[in-house]
C-alpha positions in Angstrom: 3.3 2.0 12.0 7.1 2.0 11.9 7.8 -1.6 12.9 5.8 -3.3 10.2 6.9 -0.8 7.7 10.6 -1.5 8.4 9.9 -5.1 7.5 8.5 -4.1 4.1 10.8 -1.3 3.0 14.5 -1.3 2.3 15.1 2.4 3.2 14.9 4.6 6.3 11.3 4.7 7.3 11.0 7.4 10.0 7.4 8.6 10.0 6.4 7.2 6.6 6.4 10.6 4.8 9.3 9.7 2.6 8.1 6.2 1.8 5.8 5.8 -1.2 3.1 3.3 -0.5 2.9 1.8 -4.0 6.5 2.2 -5.0 8.6 1.6 -1.8 6.6 -0.9 0.2 7.3 -4.4 -1.0 6.0 -7.9 -0.8 8.4 -10.7 -1.6 10.9 -8.1 -2.8 8.4 -6.7 -5.3 6.8 -3.3 -4.9 3.0 -3.1 -4.3 2.7 -1.3 -7.6 4.0 -4.5 -9.3 2.3 -7.0 -7.0 -1.1 -5.4 -7.3 -1.1 -3.6 -10.7 -4.9 -3.8 -11.1 -5.3 -1.7 -7.9 -2.4 0.7 -8.6 -3.8 1.5 -12.1 -7.0 2.8 -10.6 -5.7 4.3 -7.4 -6.4 8.0 -6.9 -3.1 8.3 -4.9 -0.4 6.6 -7.0 2.3 9.0 -5.6 1.1 8.9 -2.0 3.4 8.3 0.9 2.6 5.7 3.6 1.7 8.5 6.0 -0.8 9.9 3.4 -2.6 6.6 3.2 -2.3 5.4 6.8 -4.5 8.0 8.6 -5.5 7.7 12.3 -4.8 4.0 12.3 -6.7 3.2 9.2 -5.7 2.6 5.6 -7.3 5.1 3.2 -7.1 3.4 -0.2 -9.3 5.2 -2.7 -9.9 4.2 -6.3 -11.2 5.9 -9.4 -13.7 3.1 -10.2 -15.9 0.7 -8.4 -14.0 -2.5 -7.7 -15.2 -5.6 -9.6 -15.0 -8.9 -7.7 -11.5 -9.7 -8.9 -10.2 -6.3 -7.7 -12.1 -6.6 -4.4 -10.3 -10.0 -3.9 -7.0 -8.3 -4.6 -7.8 -5.5 -2.2 -8.6 -8.1 0.5 -5.2 -9.8 -0.1 -3.4 -6.4 0.0 -5.1 -5.4 3.3 -4.4 -8.8 4.9 -0.8 -8.5 3.9 -0.3 -4.9 5.2 -2.3 -5.7 8.4 -0.4 -8.8 9.1 2.7 -6.8 10.0 
């Protein structure tokens, strides 16, 4: 986890516990919260650290609502982005 995370975060990563997934991880110098506001708004875990969301090698992204097609497409882009590192 640490190597890809270091590419996306501008602070000391360590084990991901002090890195907030939506606020600290960035894409093109923009936080995921800003890059994917539709997903952030309905996320159960807006204050979660990376280590809270990346569990046993899998991303645990949970949302308060069912995802419509547009949000599903955004989630695919988000997953592709974080999995590419």
